[in-house]
C-alpha positions, 0 to 999 in steps of 0.5 A: 542260631543257638542249637536247642539243647538239654544241657547247658553245662557238660562236665568231664572227668580228665584221666581215663575220660579225655586223657589216655592215662589210666595204664600209666597211672596204674604203673606209676602207683605200683612203681612208687610202692616198690620204691618205698618197699610196700605191697604193690597193689594189683592193676585192678586195685590201682585202677579203682582209685583213679579219679580220687584225690591223690592222698585219698587214692594212696590211702585206698590203694595202700591201706595200713601204711603209716600216716607219715609215709604217705607223703613219701609215696606221693613224692615217688608217684609224682616222680614216676608220672612226671618222668613219663608224662610225655607219653600221654595223649588225648583219646582219639576223637576228643578234640572234634568232640569238644569243638563240636560241643562248643559250636552248640554253645555248651558250657564245658568244664572239668572235674578231676582228682588231679592237682591244679598244677597237674591239670594245668600242665596237662591242658598246656601239653594237650593244647586245651588251655582255654577250651574249658569255661571252668575247672576244679581240682581235688586240691582246690575243693572236696575230693570225689565223690563229694558233690562240692566240686560240681556244685562249685562249677555250677555256681560259677557258670550259673547252671542248675543240676537239671541242666548239667551233665557229668561224664566220667570213667569211674564210679567216683565220677558217676557218684559225684553226679548223683550226689550233686543231682546232675545227669550222668554218662559213663565211658567204658574205655577208662579205669572202671568196668562199666558193669559197676556204673548201673547203680548210679543211673547213667543215661548212657555208656559210651565205648569210644569217644566217637560214640560218646560224641554221637550220643551228645550230639543227639541227646545233649 
């Protein structure tokens, strides 16, 4: 029997929402800046750009860098991230939450600022390959918070904004949902401070994955 639900499609951001990677991303971005001899962004500045596509993130974190040096910075960031990617894990409670949503016949998707290669590697590492009905990465479509990423997922899976929920840990994620006309839920344990979420009208702000799971079971 199909469980009655409010949302047909639930879309998750990846880094800082499902994957406990915020601190590592910040450290790798700072290390890349040191490598090429440019000003190192603060923890707050480096965390703010998480969720954006890599090029957009680098331009925001290191403004004023000559155009021709961004590929160099991106390469160094990738070097550090790859060298430490084995340190990354799913937030505790993520697997039970995703399996529970699948049992309720929700469609599940990922909308991320990662590259396709980066997401595929992370899905393989976390044993989540096949869990999601569709995924979009920043190198395949417009970067957050442009609505195209969500619009493409909804078109692929045959859903509409009123029946779609976007979940993320940054204002970029929530603005993406707002721009696409979907409902939004924020999580406070990722990259951005939850006080900034209010401007985007989240239905709920979860402070742990188990709390998010409980809310979804009751309200999604």
